[in-house]
All heavy atoms as an XYZ file, in Angstrom:
737
protein
N      95.995     40.927    118.155
C      95.178     41.383    117.057
C      93.995     40.360    116.845
O      94.304     39.225    116.563
C      96.024     41.531    115.800
C      95.256     42.112    114.683
O      94.023     42.043    114.522
N      95.939     42.791    113.760
N      92.760     40.835    116.987
C      91.714     39.845    116.804
C      91.496     39.255    115.443
O      90.792     38.308    115.195
C      90.476     40.653    117.183
C      90.855     42.037    117.022
C      92.303     42.145    117.277
N      92.205     39.861    114.411
C      92.124     39.299    113.048
C      93.202     38.280    112.772
O      93.241     37.689    111.647
C      92.197     40.460    112.049
N      94.135     37.996    113.718
C      95.189     37.047    113.516
C      94.770     35.681    113.981
O      93.891     35.557    114.840
C      96.461     37.468    114.241
C      97.152     38.617    113.642
C      98.443     38.964    114.406
O      98.303     39.656    115.418
N      99.558     38.443    114.038
N      95.423     34.681    113.458
C      95.196     33.296    113.976
C      95.701     33.198    115.382
O      96.720     33.832    115.757
C      95.926     32.303    113.105
C      95.307     32.022    111.767
C      95.879     32.534    110.596
C      94.110     31.333    111.711
C      95.268     32.311    109.389
C      93.514     31.104    110.453
C      94.104     31.556    109.311
N      95.024     32.443    116.165
C      95.442     32.201    117.548
C      96.757     31.444    117.518
O      97.005     30.599    116.650
C      94.415     31.328    118.282
C      93.068     32.054    118.537
O      93.026     33.238    118.288
O      92.108     31.375    118.928
N      97.619     31.714    118.510
C      98.844     30.939    118.622
C      99.979     31.778    119.230
O      99.811     32.955    119.408
N     101.084     31.171    119.495
C     102.280     31.804    120.050
C     103.138     32.152    118.828
O     103.481     31.251    117.999
C     103.053     30.872    121.037
C     104.303     31.548    121.468
C     102.138     30.514    122.183
N     103.452     33.380    118.664
C     104.172     33.874    117.493
C     105.675     33.937    117.632
O     106.392     33.752    116.622
C     103.607     35.243    117.000
C     102.306     35.046    116.294
C     101.142     34.774    116.961
C     102.272     35.213    114.943
C      99.922     34.587    116.297
C     101.083     35.066    114.232
C      99.946     34.761    114.909
O      98.742     34.618    114.260
N     106.237     34.188    118.785
C     107.660     34.278    118.887
C     108.227     35.367    118.034
O     107.549     36.393    117.804
N     109.362     35.182    117.494
C     109.960     36.156    116.605
C     109.433     35.975    115.201
O     109.306     34.886    114.713
C     111.530     35.976    116.496
C     112.162     36.274    117.864
O     111.760     37.242    118.481
N     113.134     35.486    118.187
N     108.995     37.092    114.618
C     108.418     37.036    113.247
C     109.017     38.087    112.364
O     109.639     39.039    112.809
C     106.861     37.235    113.344
C     106.529     38.608    113.874
C     106.224     36.134    114.088
C     105.067     39.023    113.645
N     108.853     37.889    111.084
C     109.134     38.924    110.057
C     107.827     39.114    109.272
O     107.314     38.196    108.727
C     110.242     38.437    109.148
C     110.570     39.451    108.094
C     111.297     40.536    108.363
C     110.119     39.294    106.800
C     111.639     41.547    107.393
C     110.405     40.164    105.815
C     111.161     41.300    106.103
O     111.479     42.193    105.114
N     107.311     40.376    109.315
C     106.042     40.697    108.577
C     106.367     41.397    107.353
O     107.292     42.193    107.283
C     105.227     41.636    109.416
C     104.641     41.017    110.688
S     103.687     42.187    111.707
C     102.360     42.477    110.611
N     105.627     41.038    106.306
C     105.732     41.711    105.028
C     104.348     42.081    104.524
O     103.485     41.226    104.303
C     106.385     40.740    103.986
C     106.628     41.300    102.631
C     107.526     42.481    102.627
C     107.162     40.184    101.730
N     104.067     43.376    104.494
C     102.756     43.880    104.078
C     102.885     45.350    103.725
O     103.951     45.981    103.715
N     101.732     45.883    103.321
C     101.670     47.309    102.946
C     101.704     48.211    104.159
O     101.412     47.839    105.284
N     102.115     49.483    103.910
C     102.232     50.410    104.988
C     100.906     50.826    105.559
O      99.971     51.089    104.801
C     102.993     51.630    104.500
C     103.256     52.679    105.542
C     104.018     53.852    104.905
N     104.339     54.844    105.922
C     103.525     55.856    106.241
N     102.375     55.976    105.626
N     103.845     56.738    107.153
N     100.835     50.922    106.853
C      99.690     51.408    107.539
C     100.183     52.555    108.470
O     101.061     52.277    109.293
C      98.960     50.322    108.385
C      97.846     50.915    109.192
C      98.474     49.235    107.455
N      99.649     53.714    108.323
C     100.083     54.890    109.151
C      99.953     54.563    110.645
O      98.850     54.182    111.106
C      99.308     56.134    108.794
N     101.082     54.657    111.383
C     101.021     54.457    112.773
C     100.878     53.040    113.224
O     100.566     52.710    114.371
N     101.062     52.049    112.314
C     100.806     50.657    112.703
C     101.815     49.713    112.075
O     102.833     50.137    111.548
N     101.488     48.458    112.111
C     102.361     47.384    111.577
C     102.202     47.414    110.055
O     101.227     47.899    109.513
C     101.880     46.022    112.112
C     102.133     45.816    113.567
C     101.033     45.718    114.432
C     103.364     45.690    114.079
C     101.260     45.543    115.776
C     103.607     45.506    115.399
C     102.540     45.408    116.229
N     103.192     46.860    109.342
C     103.109     46.736    107.876
C     102.184     45.582    107.542
O     102.654     44.528    107.072
C     104.493     46.530    107.459
C     105.159     45.812    108.612
C     104.494     46.375    109.826
N     100.869     45.742    107.777
C     100.016     44.604    107.622
C      98.890     44.779    106.582
O      98.032     43.878    106.487
C      99.380     44.251    108.941
C      98.616     45.364    109.603
O      98.471     46.431    109.005
O      98.099     45.187    110.729
N      98.870     45.842    105.792
C      97.861     45.978    104.773
C      98.161     44.987    103.680
O      99.342     44.624    103.406
C      97.961     47.383    104.190
N      97.136     44.459    103.075
C      97.267     43.445    102.024
C      98.018     43.906    100.833
O      97.891     45.005    100.309
N      98.997     43.067    100.361
C      99.796     43.372     99.188
C      99.762     42.190     98.192
O     100.254     42.353     97.105
C     101.262     43.650     99.574
C     101.899     42.493    100.317
C     101.366     44.959    100.350
C     103.357     42.620    100.513
N      99.198     41.073     98.585
C      99.182     39.895     97.705
C      97.722     39.316     97.638
O      96.989     39.386     98.602
C     100.123     38.806     98.231
C     101.617     39.043     98.412
C     102.218     37.981     99.206
C     102.155     39.123     97.016
N      97.393     38.742     96.487
C      96.136     37.946     96.432
C      96.366     36.644     97.200
O      97.501     36.218     97.386
C      95.885     37.591     94.942
C      95.527     38.850     94.111
C      95.253     38.376     92.680
C      94.895     39.585     91.871
N      94.619     39.156     90.454
N      95.282     36.079     97.617
C      95.344     34.822     98.386
C      96.081     33.776     97.560
O      96.922     33.016     98.106
C      93.973     34.326     98.761
N      95.816     33.715     96.265
C      96.519     32.769     95.433
C      98.040     33.003     95.346
O      98.806     32.047     95.385
C      95.928     32.802     93.989
C      96.536     31.743     93.072
C      95.965     31.815     91.659
O      95.178     32.717     91.361
O      96.324     30.885     90.911
N      98.449     34.238     95.357
C      99.853     34.532     95.350
C     100.511     34.105     96.676
O     101.650     33.496     96.647
C     100.083     36.020     95.077
C      99.639     36.523     93.725
C      99.626     38.025     93.596
O      99.348     38.707     94.595
O      99.850     38.489     92.461
N      99.899     34.384     97.777
C     100.483     33.956     99.033
C     100.473     32.439     99.176
O     101.441     31.839     99.696
C      99.691     34.577    100.233
C     100.219     34.213    101.615
C     101.677     34.396    101.815
C      99.445     35.001    102.701
N      99.401     31.770     98.687
C      99.351     30.297     98.683
C     100.552     29.740     97.814
O     101.201     28.800     98.279
C      98.022     29.888     98.116
C      97.995     28.337     97.920
C      97.806     27.391     98.868
C      98.129     27.668     96.705
N      97.857     26.137     98.318
C      98.036     26.262     96.951
C      98.330     28.066     95.372
C      98.164     25.332     96.001
C      98.424     27.085     94.414
C      98.361     25.761     94.727
N     100.824     30.362     96.703
C     102.012     29.926     95.875
C     103.302     30.058     96.641
O     104.132     29.124     96.569
C     102.090     30.733     94.566
C     101.098     30.266     93.527
O     100.845     29.062     93.442
N     100.521     31.188     92.816
N     103.491     31.146     97.347
C     104.719     31.308     98.146
C     104.748     30.275     99.250
O     105.752     29.624     99.467
C     104.783     32.772     98.713
C     104.971     33.767     97.659
C     105.856     32.872     99.809
C     104.799     35.220     98.053
N     103.614     30.139     99.982
C     103.532     29.187    101.096
C     103.795     27.754    100.627
O     104.493     27.000    101.264
C     102.165     29.310    101.759
C     102.068     28.694    103.152
O     102.961     27.887    103.488
O     101.080     28.978    103.775
N     103.264     27.433     99.454
C     103.508     26.059     98.876
C     104.940     25.811     98.528
O     105.430     24.722     98.783
C     102.588     25.881     97.696
O     101.195     26.030     98.075
C     102.732     24.486     97.077
N     105.619     26.844     97.988
C     106.973     26.639     97.606
C     107.923     26.636     98.783
O     108.956     25.920     98.794
C     107.387     27.778     96.677
C     106.728     27.591     95.272
C     107.037     28.728     94.338
C     106.270     28.510     93.078
N     106.031     29.651     92.264
N     107.680     27.458     99.824
C     108.581     27.578    100.950
C     108.168     26.683    102.154
O     109.009     26.485    103.062
C     108.636     29.028    101.404
C     109.221     30.019    100.453
C     109.167     31.413    101.022
C     110.598     29.656    100.024
N     106.868     26.295    102.185
C     106.386     25.670    103.388
C     105.325     24.622    103.053
O     105.550     23.793    102.191
C     105.842     26.778    104.274
C     105.672     26.381    105.746
O     106.300     25.457    106.197
O     104.817     27.050    106.414
N     104.219     24.613    103.773
C     103.245     23.593    103.647
C     101.964     23.926    102.901
O     101.041     23.163    102.822
C     102.888     23.068    105.073
C     102.280     24.169    105.949
O     102.104     25.305    105.489
O     102.094     23.857    107.144
N     101.799     25.146    102.386
C     100.636     25.616    101.705
C      99.412     25.849    102.539
O      98.342     26.080    102.052
N      99.604     25.930    103.866
C      98.484     26.195    104.775
C      98.688     27.538    105.477
O      99.826     27.817    105.881
C      98.365     25.080    105.841
C      98.109     23.714    105.193
C      98.158     22.595    106.158
C      98.016     21.277    105.435
N      98.256     20.179    106.345
N      97.644     28.370    105.590
C      97.836     29.711    106.071
C      98.097     29.895    107.533
O      98.471     30.968    107.980
C      96.490     30.386    105.722
C      95.492     29.283    105.659
C      96.251     28.083    105.190
N      98.025     28.795    108.331
C      98.184     28.986    109.791
C      99.094     27.968    110.446
O      98.989     27.724    111.632
C      96.788     28.931    110.447
C      96.038     27.612    110.228
O      96.551     26.753    109.490
O      94.991     27.448    110.805
N      99.946     27.301    109.610
C     100.937     26.334    110.199
C     102.282     26.515    109.522
O     102.376     27.152    108.422
C     100.455     24.911    109.996
O     100.353     24.605    108.591
C      99.124     24.631    110.663
N     103.295     26.028    110.119
C     104.576     26.060    109.550
C     105.308     27.415    109.710
O     105.074     28.126    110.665
N     106.178     27.744    108.754
C     106.955     29.024    108.801
C     106.313     30.157    108.084
O     106.686     31.297    108.331
C     108.351     28.723    108.246
C     109.133     27.682    108.966
C     109.664     28.204    110.210
C     110.586     27.151    110.913
N     110.907     27.468    112.288
N     105.402     29.907    107.155
C     104.762     30.967    106.395
C     103.276     31.023    106.835
O     102.594     30.008    106.565
C     104.894     30.743    104.915
C     104.185     31.839    104.111
C     106.420     30.736    104.507
N     102.827     32.130    107.329
C     101.465     32.269    107.783
C     100.854     33.512    107.023
O     101.534     34.438    106.745
C     101.334     32.578    109.247
C     101.575     31.409    110.183
C     102.465     30.342    109.953
C     101.015     31.195    111.410
N     102.422     29.509    111.031
C     101.516     30.021    111.956
C     100.149     31.888    112.184
C     101.176     29.508    113.217
C      99.818     31.403    113.475
C     100.316     30.255    113.951
N      99.542     33.428    106.834
C      98.784     34.656    106.405
C      98.779     35.502    107.681
O      98.471     35.050    108.778
C      97.416     34.244    105.957
N      99.020     36.799    107.521
C      98.963     37.698    108.686
C      97.620     37.667    109.365
O      97.469     37.611    110.562
C      99.323     39.134    108.270
C      98.976     40.163    109.384
C      99.734     40.217    110.546
C      97.903     40.984    109.253
C      99.434     41.028    111.525
C      97.554     41.850    110.291
C      98.345     41.873    111.436
O      98.022     42.712    112.475
N      96.610     37.759    108.564
C      95.216     37.796    109.114
C      94.390     36.715    108.433
O      94.484     36.467    107.262
C      94.594     39.149    108.721
O      93.253     39.214    109.000
N      93.469     36.093    109.201
C      92.643     35.091    108.653
C      91.621     35.729    107.669
O      91.153     35.108    106.716
C      91.919     34.246    109.670
C      90.952     34.986    110.505
C      89.628     35.162    110.147
C      91.337     35.599    111.756
C      88.760     35.871    110.906
C      90.481     36.218    112.495
C      89.151     36.362    112.086
N      91.348     36.999    107.887
C      90.372     37.707    106.977
C      91.031     38.382    105.863
O      90.705     38.228    104.738
C      89.513     38.692    107.820
O      90.403     39.612    108.459
C      88.615     37.991    108.780
N      92.008     39.255    106.162
C      92.668     40.055    105.189
C      91.970     41.402    105.042
O      90.848     41.567    105.446
N      92.718     42.347    104.449
C      92.166     43.696    104.220
C      92.467     44.103    102.826
O      93.454     43.835    102.214
C      92.816     44.700    105.183
C      92.366     44.561    106.590
C      92.977     43.792    107.549
C      91.215     45.115    107.173
N      92.256     43.856    108.721
C      91.186     44.641    108.531
C      90.209     45.915    106.734
C      90.174     44.986    109.375
C      89.241     46.265    107.589
C      89.217     45.804    108.916
N      91.490     44.750    102.230
C      91.654     45.302    100.908
C      92.350     46.618    101.021
O      91.802     47.566    101.577
C      90.250     45.536    100.213
C      90.364     46.102     98.847
O      91.161     46.943     98.611
N      89.494     45.629     97.943
N      93.588     46.689    100.587
C      94.472     47.841    100.774
C      93.912     49.114    100.144
O      93.975     50.171    100.689
C      95.865     47.593    100.286
C      96.912     48.555    100.711
O      96.687     49.210    101.724
N      97.985     48.686    100.002
N      93.300     48.967     98.976
C      92.783     50.101     98.251
C      91.566     50.766     98.910
O      91.537     51.963     99.120
C      92.429     49.760     96.805
N      90.651     49.922     99.404
C      89.413     50.477     99.947
C      89.302     50.422    101.482
O      88.407     50.960    102.066
N      90.299     49.766    102.107
C      90.271     49.636    103.563
C      89.123     48.796    104.027
O      88.701     48.893    105.204
N      88.587     47.931    103.187
C      87.418     47.084    103.591
C      87.860     45.672    103.849
O      88.824     45.195    103.253
C      86.359     47.087    102.484
O      86.952     46.654    101.262
C      85.808     48.497    102.280
N      87.125     45.008    104.705
C      87.420     43.612    105.033
C      87.140     42.742    103.859
O      86.093     42.859    103.169
C      86.522     43.215    106.217
C      86.835     41.915    106.917
C      88.241     41.957    107.517
C      85.811     41.711    108.031
N      88.047     41.841    103.545
C      87.879     40.925    102.411
C      88.555     39.611    102.831
O      89.089     39.514    103.911
C      88.512     41.500    101.165
C      87.842     40.964     99.878
O      87.177     39.936     99.928
O      88.017     41.613     98.828
N      88.530     38.581    101.994
C      89.011     37.268    102.315
C      90.463     37.079    101.921
O      90.905     37.425    100.840
C      88.180     36.211    101.619
C      86.664     36.309    101.892
C      86.216     36.333    103.325
N      86.733     35.230    104.097
C      86.751     35.306    105.480
N      86.272     36.323    106.133
N      87.195     34.289    106.161
N      91.197     36.485    102.876
C      92.525     35.922    102.575
C      92.498     34.373    102.750
O      93.113     33.661    101.992
C      93.550     36.548    103.525
S      95.285     36.016    103.149
N      91.703     33.943    103.764
C      91.580     32.503    103.971
C      90.078     32.205    104.131
O      89.266     33.124    104.165
C      92.294     32.101    105.236
O      91.565     32.508    106.388
C      93.757     32.634    105.293
N      89.765     30.907    104.252
C      88.405     30.495    104.452
C      88.047     30.461    105.953
O      86.906     30.072    106.319
C      88.153     29.153    103.808
C      88.356     29.160    102.288
C      88.168     27.811    101.677
C      87.466     30.151    101.603
N      88.928     30.766    106.850
C      88.666     30.766    108.278
C      87.721     31.900    108.620
O      87.690     32.977    107.946
C      90.015     30.962    109.026
N      86.990     31.747    109.707
C      85.987     32.730    110.151
C      86.427     33.408    111.447
O      85.800     34.354    111.923
C      84.610     32.137    110.298
O      84.671     31.000    111.234
C      84.086     31.647    108.970
N      87.481     32.908    112.112
C      87.986     33.540    113.359
C      89.420     33.055    113.568
O      89.875     32.148    112.903
C      87.081     33.089    114.597
O      87.406     31.700    114.900
N      90.068     33.637    114.545
C      91.449     33.256    114.850
C      91.592     31.817    115.313
O      92.619     31.184    115.235
N      90.519     31.304    115.913
C      90.503     29.941    116.442
C      90.130     28.958    115.369
O      90.255     27.695    115.562
C      89.571     29.810    117.622
N      89.637     29.397    114.207
C      89.220     28.516    113.139
C      90.444     28.051    112.307
O      90.700     28.513    111.159
C      88.228     29.273    112.240
C      87.431     28.413    111.264
O      87.511     27.130    111.424
O      86.691     28.959    110.447
N      91.185     27.213    112.883
C      92.415     26.705    112.325
C      92.200     25.565    111.294
O      91.206     24.931    111.327
C      93.340     26.200    113.428
C      93.633     27.247    114.571
C      94.462     28.372    114.091
N      95.759     28.008    113.655
C      96.853     27.870    114.406
N      96.783     28.121    115.680
N      98.004     27.546    113.890
N      93.168     25.422    110.391
C      93.113     24.307    109.441
C      92.398     24.581    108.202
O      92.157     23.693    107.358
N      91.950     25.828    107.933
C      91.218     26.243    106.723
C      92.218     26.533    105.600
O      93.410     26.803    105.897
C      90.283     27.399    106.949
C      89.267     27.161    108.051
C      88.289     26.133    107.614
C      87.239     26.029    108.698
N      86.235     25.024    108.470
N      91.788     26.587    104.405
C      92.595     26.845    103.262
C      92.621     28.364    102.882
O      91.818     29.167    103.489
C      92.054     26.079    102.061
N      93.463     28.721    101.973
C      93.479     30.080    101.465
C      92.199     30.274    100.598
O      91.700     29.299    100.012
C      94.661     30.304    100.597
C      95.968     30.521    101.336
C      96.882     29.457    101.529
C      96.270     31.699    101.901
C      98.020     29.673    102.227
C      97.468     31.943    102.614
C      98.327     30.823    102.745
O      99.497     31.015    103.497
N      91.702     31.494    100.544
C      90.519     31.829     99.747
C      91.018     32.106     98.319
O      91.156     33.270     97.868
C      89.779     33.035    100.314
N      91.314     31.059     97.567
C      91.986     31.140     96.266
C      91.158     31.904     95.209
O      91.713     32.423     94.229
C      92.386     29.793     95.763
C      93.361     29.025     96.603
C      93.700     27.653     96.092
C      94.656     29.825     96.797
N      89.865     32.019     95.404
C      89.005     32.721     94.427
C      88.825     34.151     94.752
O      88.185     34.843     93.983
C      87.660     32.014     94.280
C      87.790     30.615     93.686
O      88.631     30.404     92.843
N      86.965     29.692     94.126
N      89.369     34.585     95.863
C      89.240     36.005     96.227
C      90.018     36.853     95.225
O      91.139     36.491     94.862
C      89.728     36.294     97.656
N      89.516     37.957     94.788
C      90.127     38.753     93.806
C      91.124     39.826     94.192
O      92.062     40.132     93.487
N      90.870     40.363     95.336
C      91.718     41.525     95.772
C      93.048     41.124     96.398
O      93.290     39.969     96.690
N      93.904     42.107     96.569
C      95.184     41.909     97.263
C      94.917     42.028     98.724
O      95.083     43.127     99.353
C      96.217     42.898     96.753
C      96.587     42.584     95.294
C      97.736     43.489     94.842
C      98.156     43.058     93.499
N      99.347     43.725     93.000
N      94.479     40.944     99.348
C      94.025     41.000    100.735
C      94.935     40.393    101.782
O      94.638     40.330    102.968
C      92.636     40.191    100.755
C      91.716     40.618     99.696
O      91.551     41.779     99.524
N      91.134     39.645     98.990
N      96.048     39.845    101.302
C      96.946     39.116    102.218
C      98.280     39.800    102.412
O      98.828     40.427    101.525
C      97.240     37.732    101.589
S      95.776     36.687    101.385
N      98.739     39.645    103.620
C     100.178     39.962    103.955
C     100.760     38.789    104.665
O     100.013     37.871    105.066
C     100.238     41.245    104.831
O      99.418     41.081    105.986
N     102.038     38.707    104.788
C     102.765     37.496    105.212
C     103.399     37.693    106.547
O     103.958     38.771    106.848
C     103.904     37.142    104.200
C     103.365     36.996    102.784
C     104.647     35.936    104.612
C     104.481     36.828    101.753
N     103.405     36.627    107.289
C     104.240     36.500    108.491
C     105.167     35.238    108.316
O     104.658     34.182    108.006
C     103.405     36.261    109.788
C     102.667     37.533    110.143
C     104.313     35.832    110.909
C     101.835     37.441    111.435
N     106.431     35.539    108.374
C     107.382     34.403    108.456
C     107.524     34.090    109.907
O     108.118     34.828    110.687
C     108.685     34.803    107.788
C     108.576     35.038    106.324
C     108.456     36.265    105.813
C     108.605     33.941    105.500
C     108.335     36.498    104.436
C     108.484     34.116    104.088
C     108.336     35.411    103.547
N     106.856     33.060    110.343
C     106.579     32.690    111.699
C     107.776     31.933    112.301
O     108.257     30.944    111.688
C     105.342     31.791    111.750
C     104.831     31.505    113.086
N     105.275     30.427    113.834
C     103.945     32.154    113.860
C     104.670     30.417    114.981
N     103.864     31.429    115.062
N     108.255     32.342    113.447
C     109.357     31.651    114.167
C     110.556     31.382    113.234
O     111.171     30.292    113.331
C     108.846     30.355    114.798
O     107.795     30.642    115.657
N     110.770     32.326    112.350
C     111.848     32.076    111.368
C     113.253     32.492    111.909
O     114.226     32.254    111.192
C     111.600     32.921    110.100
N     113.315     33.041    113.094
C     114.587     33.536    113.620
C     114.982     32.858    114.882
O     114.120     32.525    115.673
C     114.528     35.087    113.843
C     114.118     35.818    112.542
C     112.820     36.221    112.380
C     115.009     35.989    111.571
C     112.472     36.899    111.272
C     114.651     36.717    110.429
C     113.368     37.080    110.266
C-alpha cells in the first residue's frame, strides 16, 4: 500500500473502520488518540515499535478524503511525529509484529 510506512510488517493486527471489499483501514481515531495509545503501550512514534499508524497520511472516514495522521509525507519519510493538531478521525492502528 503506497500510503503505508516502508518496512517489513510480518504478522500484524489491524484495527480500523470497515472498508467495503478491503482491509479494516478507515480512520477511527484522531492522531492525538492514537498517539496516547502508542505512548502508553509503546514508544509514541507512528512508525517504530509495536504500535504503528496504519497510514502515514490517514483517511477521513466520513468524507473519504485524504487528511493527516502523521507529519510524514511519504512511506520512506520515517521518524516524523503524529499530527496532533489534526481534527478528524484519520488514524487506524497496526499492532506490528505482535504475534
